[in-house]
Backbone bond lengths (Angstrom), bond angles and torsions (degrees), N, CA, C in turn:
res aa  C-N    CA-C-N  psi(-1)  N-CA   C-N-CA  omega(-1)  CA-C   N-CA-C  phi
1 M - - - 1.437 - - 1.455 114.00 -
2 K 1.286 112.43 -44.45 1.590 117.43 173.18 1.482 112.12 -59.45
3 R 1.285 118.88 -41.94 1.387 122.18 179.30 1.559 111.71 -63.15
4 F 1.270 118.06 -43.28 1.462 124.71 174.82 1.480 111.51 -58.06
5 F 1.407 117.11 -49.96 1.439 119.79 175.26 1.490 114.49 -59.77
6 L 1.266 117.37 -42.81 1.535 121.78 175.49 1.448 111.42 -56.33
7 L 1.396 117.54 -53.66 1.446 118.70 178.67 1.356 116.76 -59.10
8 T 1.346 121.55 -41.94 1.361 126.72 -178.21 1.575 108.84 -65.73
9 S 1.332 116.65 -41.84 1.512 119.54 179.22 1.533 109.75 -66.70
10 L 1.423 117.72 -40.69 1.416 113.48 176.18 1.473 118.99 -67.29
11 S 1.321 114.18 -34.90 1.489 120.38 173.86 1.549 106.70 -61.29
12 A 1.173 121.16 -53.88 1.510 122.74 -177.15 1.606 108.20 -57.52
13 L 1.334 117.47 -42.73 1.483 116.58 -179.38 1.588 109.11 -66.10
14 L 1.310 115.02 -43.58 1.500 116.72 177.45 1.466 114.88 -54.68
15 F 1.382 113.03 -43.74 1.431 117.98 -175.15 1.526 112.76 -73.12
16 T 1.323 117.67 -32.91 1.461 122.20 169.10 1.478 111.09 -62.16
17 A 1.299 122.39 -47.12 1.421 125.48 178.80 1.436 113.65 -56.60
18 V 1.383 118.58 -50.97 1.453 126.22 -179.20 1.564 109.24 -64.76
19 T 1.314 117.70 -38.14 1.489 119.50 179.87 1.540 106.39 -66.04
20 A 1.205 119.50 -48.89 1.511 126.47 -177.46 1.480 106.86 -60.86
21 S 1.330 119.56 -41.22 1.428 118.65 -174.59 1.551 106.86 -67.31
22 A 1.307 117.68 -44.87 1.478 125.15 -177.57 1.553 110.32 -59.43
23 Q 1.321 118.57 -39.91 1.423 124.68 176.55 1.587 108.53 -63.05
24 D 1.280 119.40 -41.82 1.399 124.42 -178.49 1.546 112.63 -70.33
25 D 1.392 118.50 -18.37 1.447 118.31 179.84 1.537 106.56 -87.27
26 K 1.357 114.40 98.98 1.487 122.27 -176.70 1.488 113.05 -61.94
27 A 1.298 121.54 -24.15 1.511 125.32 -179.99 1.464 105.27 -65.42
28 K 1.324 123.48 -26.61 1.443 118.89 -172.85 1.591 111.21 -93.65
29 R 1.367 114.11 6.48 1.564 120.98 179.25 1.517 103.77 -70.07
30 P 1.376 118.05 154.38 1.465 122.98 172.54 1.502 112.03 -59.79
31 S 1.370 116.07 -29.32 1.499 121.04 173.91 1.477 108.93 -115.63
32 P 1.320 117.59 84.68 1.455 123.93 -177.29 1.509 116.08 -57.63
33 P 1.287 119.49 149.97 1.480 120.77 173.28 1.493 113.72 -64.05
34 A 1.262 114.81 150.66 1.521 119.27 -179.92 1.592 103.70 -148.90
35 K 1.335 114.21 166.43 1.487 120.53 179.91 1.520 108.05 -149.58
36 A 1.401 111.93 142.00 1.438 120.13 172.51 1.509 104.49 -119.35
37 T 1.386 117.41 133.05 1.389 119.70 174.26 1.546 116.30 -138.90
38 Q 1.263 116.18 143.26 1.472 119.50 -177.11 1.521 108.97 -154.45
39 T 1.339 115.30 139.79 1.483 120.92 166.77 1.521 106.35 -95.53
40 L 1.298 114.00 126.05 1.480 119.03 -178.16 1.550 109.69 -82.30
41 A 1.262 116.80 168.19 1.517 121.38 178.94 1.632 111.73 -57.89
42 S 1.364 110.22 -26.87 1.488 118.65 -176.11 1.583 107.68 -78.92
43 G 1.290 118.06 -9.73 1.479 122.65 -176.88 1.471 116.86 94.56
44 A 1.403 113.37 -5.72 1.469 118.78 179.79 1.493 110.96 -74.49
45 L 1.336 116.98 128.82 1.473 124.32 173.75 1.509 112.65 -84.56
46 I 1.331 117.68 115.82 1.451 121.59 179.40 1.497 108.34 -104.93
47 T 1.345 113.69 130.19 1.553 118.77 -179.35 1.502 108.77 -130.86
48 I 1.236 118.97 130.27 1.521 122.31 177.71 1.473 107.22 -120.53
49 D 1.285 123.01 109.04 1.460 131.89 174.81 1.606 108.26 -92.70
50 Y 1.314 115.54 128.32 1.471 118.39 -177.66 1.419 113.23 -158.76
51 S 1.218 121.24 165.85 1.481 126.89 170.23 1.513 107.93 -104.27
52 S 1.307 116.26 141.01 1.503 120.06 -167.54 1.585 105.32 -111.73
53 P 1.251 115.41 100.63 1.455 126.45 173.44 1.662 112.95 -70.18
54 A 1.354 115.70 154.68 1.465 116.77 178.05 1.538 105.62 -112.17
55 L 1.238 116.36 148.31 1.491 119.22 176.73 1.544 111.11 -69.96
56 K 1.301 122.61 -38.11 1.457 123.32 179.40 1.588 110.98 47.89
57 G 1.276 115.44 46.84 1.524 118.14 176.97 1.527 116.96 80.76
58 R 1.345 110.81 -6.68 1.543 115.60 -178.17 1.578 109.52 -77.16
59 T 1.272 113.32 167.52 1.487 122.16 179.55 1.522 108.78 -115.39
60 I 1.322 118.13 125.94 1.364 125.97 179.68 1.506 112.34 -64.82
61 G 1.304 117.03 127.48 1.518 122.64 -177.10 1.486 112.34 91.12
62 K 1.328 119.74 -15.10 1.445 123.73 177.00 1.528 110.86 -111.13
63 D 1.264 113.92 -62.83 1.567 121.26 -174.53 1.549 110.41 -93.75
64 V 1.321 115.88 -23.58 1.469 118.12 -174.93 1.537 103.71 -144.82
65 E 1.415 107.79 160.94 1.497 113.63 179.53 1.595 108.99 -70.21
66 P 1.218 118.32 161.95 1.517 131.15 2.14 1.510 113.89 -76.98
67 K 1.260 115.71 136.84 1.476 119.05 178.24 1.473 108.03 -106.90
68 K 1.261 121.30 143.07 1.488 128.49 -174.87 1.621 104.64 -54.44
69 G 1.388 107.62 130.00 1.464 115.72 170.11 1.581 114.89 81.70
70 E 1.407 116.31 1.68 1.328 120.20 -178.13 1.533 112.73 -114.76
71 V 1.336 120.03 136.42 1.464 120.82 177.12 1.509 108.91 -70.24
72 W 1.363 113.15 130.20 1.494 120.15 -174.29 1.490 105.44 -119.75
73 R 1.351 117.15 143.59 1.415 126.11 178.20 1.512 114.52 -68.29
74 A 1.314 119.75 -9.23 1.454 125.89 179.14 1.473 113.21 59.31
75 G 1.437 113.76 43.83 1.431 126.28 177.08 1.477 107.08 165.63
76 A 1.200 116.67 -140.92 1.551 122.37 -178.17 1.571 106.35 -141.68
77 N 1.335 113.49 168.13 1.497 122.01 175.66 1.515 108.36 62.37
78 E 1.289 116.86 -126.78 1.525 123.79 -179.86 1.491 104.91 -61.39
79 A 1.369 111.90 163.79 1.540 117.23 175.19 1.536 109.31 -66.82
80 T 1.272 115.43 141.99 1.419 122.82 171.14 1.571 108.92 -58.88
81 V 1.286 114.34 132.73 1.451 117.96 176.85 1.570 114.26 -111.94
82 F 1.284 117.08 128.14 1.448 124.57 179.15 1.483 106.62 -111.88
83 A 1.321 118.73 119.62 1.493 126.21 -179.74 1.554 109.59 -121.76
84 T 1.347 105.59 139.35 1.587 114.63 176.09 1.515 110.00 -132.37
85 S 1.304 118.18 129.37 1.425 122.80 178.95 1.488 116.60 -72.59
86 K 1.348 115.77 -17.41 1.487 121.82 -177.70 1.622 109.13 -139.22
87 N 1.238 113.39 159.90 1.496 115.94 174.52 1.556 106.29 -62.20
88 I 1.360 112.53 134.98 1.433 122.35 177.17 1.469 112.30 -129.82
89 T 1.335 117.61 176.21 1.424 120.92 165.72 1.517 109.31 -118.14
90 V 1.300 114.54 143.09 1.509 125.47 -179.73 1.621 103.57 -117.71
91 E 1.293 112.12 110.13 1.440 120.07 -174.42 1.481 113.15 51.35
92 G 1.316 117.62 37.65 1.478 124.71 178.19 1.533 112.34 86.51
93 K 1.258 121.34 -1.09 1.521 124.87 175.22 1.543 112.11 -98.97
94 T 1.259 117.13 137.44 1.533 122.65 -177.45 1.570 106.01 -70.25
95 L 1.434 110.87 137.98 1.432 119.26 168.43 1.517 103.22 -134.17
96 P 1.338 118.46 114.95 1.460 122.37 179.27 1.618 113.40 -62.21
97 A 1.272 113.50 154.29 1.383 118.19 176.19 1.521 114.70 -51.92
98 G 1.351 121.32 138.33 1.420 118.67 -178.70 1.526 111.46 155.11
99 K 1.325 113.60 -169.73 1.392 123.00 -174.96 1.529 110.41 -118.62
100 Y 1.331 122.80 126.55 1.396 123.00 -171.59 1.541 114.49 -133.95
101 G 1.360 118.26 146.05 1.471 119.96 169.47 1.509 104.23 -75.23
102 F 1.299 113.89 129.48 1.442 119.50 174.37 1.492 116.68 -102.76
103 Y 1.322 114.51 124.29 1.367 118.97 -179.05 1.468 112.96 -129.03
104 V 1.407 118.74 163.52 1.509 119.07 173.64 1.456 109.45 -132.73
105 L 1.309 116.61 144.11 1.462 121.89 -179.98 1.602 103.52 -120.99
106 S 1.358 114.05 114.49 1.413 115.70 -175.69 1.506 108.57 -85.44
107 G 1.388 120.09 146.78 1.397 129.20 179.31 1.533 108.94 -130.41
108 D 1.331 115.47 -173.12 1.449 122.60 -176.81 1.547 107.85 -64.95
109 K 1.336 115.73 -52.23 1.477 121.15 -172.73 1.517 107.60 -117.17
110 D 1.389 118.12 -58.58 1.426 122.18 -177.69 1.546 107.77 -93.62
111 W 1.340 117.12 158.45 1.396 122.57 174.85 1.509 105.58 -126.86
112 T 1.311 117.18 154.56 1.475 122.42 -173.94 1.520 108.55 -110.97
113 L 1.296 115.64 117.19 1.405 121.31 164.90 1.492 117.50 -81.32
114 I 1.349 116.89 129.84 1.454 122.32 -164.98 1.623 106.48 -120.01
115 F 1.298 114.31 119.96 1.503 116.48 171.31 1.431 108.55 -110.54
116 N 1.404 117.24 107.89 1.489 123.47 -165.78 1.574 101.51 -109.09
117 K 1.389 112.51 146.32 1.471 122.86 -175.68 1.541 111.22 -69.69
118 K 1.332 115.69 -18.67 1.445 121.67 178.71 1.575 110.06 -91.64
119 S 1.262 118.20 104.13 1.523 123.39 -179.42 1.469 115.37 -98.33
120 D 1.379 119.91 -4.14 1.457 119.01 -173.47 1.534 110.97 -111.78
121 L 1.235 118.84 37.55 1.488 122.15 179.96 1.542 110.38 -89.60
122 W 1.324 116.39 160.39 1.496 118.21 168.66 1.510 105.95 -93.05
123 G 1.233 116.60 113.97 1.488 119.82 -175.75 1.433 114.01 58.85
124 A 1.292 120.45 -130.84 1.416 127.93 179.36 1.664 109.39 -106.38
125 D 1.396 112.38 2.49 1.422 115.69 176.51 1.550 110.49 -65.24
126 G 1.337 117.11 121.76 1.396 125.10 -178.72 1.496 115.82 90.93
127 Y 1.419 112.67 1.96 1.366 115.71 175.20 1.539 115.31 -63.83
128 E 1.379 115.57 132.92 1.540 120.86 178.88 1.479 109.06 -131.26
129 Q 1.265 119.87 129.18 1.476 125.70 -178.60 1.479 111.51 -62.59
130 L 1.288 117.98 -27.51 1.501 120.39 177.66 1.481 112.21 -63.38
131 N 1.370 121.50 -13.64 1.517 125.69 179.42 1.505 109.59 -98.75
132 D 1.335 117.22 5.45 1.535 117.92 179.37 1.535 109.73 -69.74
133 A 1.305 111.20 129.67 1.569 115.84 172.62 1.492 109.60 -88.74
134 L 1.325 120.05 -27.68 1.438 124.03 -173.24 1.569 109.18 -160.09
135 R 1.299 114.16 140.15 1.446 122.90 168.82 1.437 112.41 -132.15
136 V 1.424 120.14 128.78 1.435 122.29 -172.71 1.549 102.85 -133.93
137 N 1.245 115.14 136.88 1.484 122.83 174.40 1.515 112.33 -95.27
138 V 1.419 114.34 133.16 1.447 118.57 178.90 1.586 106.93 -138.88
139 T 1.280 113.46 163.73 1.488 117.15 179.24 1.413 108.51 -107.84
140 P 1.364 121.48 122.58 1.455 126.36 -173.85 1.568 105.71 -71.40
141 G 1.392 112.97 150.55 1.472 121.64 172.98 1.449 113.56 -112.90
142 K 1.242 115.19 -174.88 1.532 122.30 -178.27 1.660 102.94 -111.48
143 S 1.278 114.89 128.57 1.426 122.19 176.77 1.570 108.95 -75.25
144 A 1.279 115.90 131.58 1.513 122.61 171.99 1.498 112.86 -65.24
145 T 1.328 115.08 -28.93 1.420 125.00 -175.35 1.555 109.67 -122.64
146 P 1.350 118.08 94.66 1.488 120.73 -174.16 1.634 108.26 -60.14
147 Q 1.289 114.16 137.37 1.456 119.90 173.38 1.548 112.84 -105.65
148 E 1.258 118.84 126.08 1.424 125.46 171.82 1.517 110.58 -63.40
149 R 1.252 121.70 -44.27 1.450 129.32 178.51 1.525 113.02 -99.25
150 L 1.297 117.10 135.02 1.509 114.61 176.93 1.532 106.56 -61.71
151 T 1.365 112.49 142.88 1.462 118.56 -174.99 1.459 110.17 -141.19
152 Y 1.331 126.17 136.09 1.381 130.75 167.60 1.453 114.91 -103.91
153 T 1.269 123.15 140.27 1.501 125.96 175.48 1.589 103.37 -138.00
154 I 1.375 109.18 147.11 1.492 118.90 176.47 1.464 110.54 -128.38
155 S 1.265 125.38 116.68 1.412 123.18 -173.91 1.605 102.36 -87.78
156 K 1.312 115.30 164.24 1.437 127.40 173.40 1.554 112.53 -56.33
157 A 1.293 111.18 -37.60 1.556 120.21 -177.77 1.599 107.32 -75.84
158 G 1.284 120.20 -10.12 1.379 122.01 -179.39 1.470 120.83 97.49
159 K 1.318 113.75 17.56 1.527 112.03 177.90 1.552 107.74 -92.34
160 V 1.287 114.45 122.94 1.453 122.04 178.50 1.524 108.02 -100.90
161 S 1.266 118.04 126.35 1.431 120.80 175.69 1.590 116.00 -123.63
162 L 1.370 115.73 137.38 1.367 120.93 170.88 1.446 105.75 -111.03
163 V 1.342 120.20 116.46 1.509 122.08 -176.91 1.519 104.51 -120.38
164 W 1.357 113.05 131.82 1.445 119.42 174.07 1.578 109.52 -152.43
165 G 1.226 117.69 124.26 1.448 117.92 -169.78 1.486 110.75 60.05
166 T 1.306 120.21 -123.50 1.446 125.48 172.86 1.498 113.06 -97.74
167 L 1.342 115.72 -2.49 1.478 119.16 -179.18 1.519 111.45 -76.16
168 D 1.336 116.10 123.93 1.451 122.09 174.05 1.462 105.32 -123.82
169 L 1.329 112.49 109.28 1.556 121.58 177.81 1.481 104.32 -110.18
170 S 1.328 118.10 96.25 1.511 123.13 -179.27 1.600 109.08 -115.58
171 F 1.351 109.31 141.69 1.416 118.91 173.89 1.501 111.88 -138.69
172 T 1.415 118.58 167.04 1.420 121.60 177.73 1.491 116.35 -106.96
173 V 1.288 119.59 135.45 1.404 129.20 171.90 1.490 111.47 -116.76
174 K 1.349 112.13 139.18 1.518 118.77 175.70 1.431 115.59 -136.28
């Protein structure tokens, strides 16, 4: 009986350890981690850390975020993190060097890009507008090449693009 109890306990412990380990492996998530990095002509290093969700036949704004009027983490899982090694401008507005939670608020015509001082949140849970370092309005475009997975790119010239499905949300950093 003791042997049975010991084997059962060890099996349960091993199963728990393996399960916890698999959950810690972010690459195995349905929305895996991704990163976009670029050094601008000014010398500023821009890094965007995000998780890349897939559409899987869903419609943006209807079946999946971003939904109109709701703050969105601009990715999946943890909040998307936008970091800059130097002071930059975003669409002509100053953003000091640092690490920011990056969020998007969709509207009828213009969308609001939000750079929030809290970069360690889970999604938009705990987001508070009073911690915003910068808000910038941009007009979304339509991607010529739809992307199944959300993707960020940063050009050397400073064009940052979030493309997902046919959504192309681009802005300029310098």
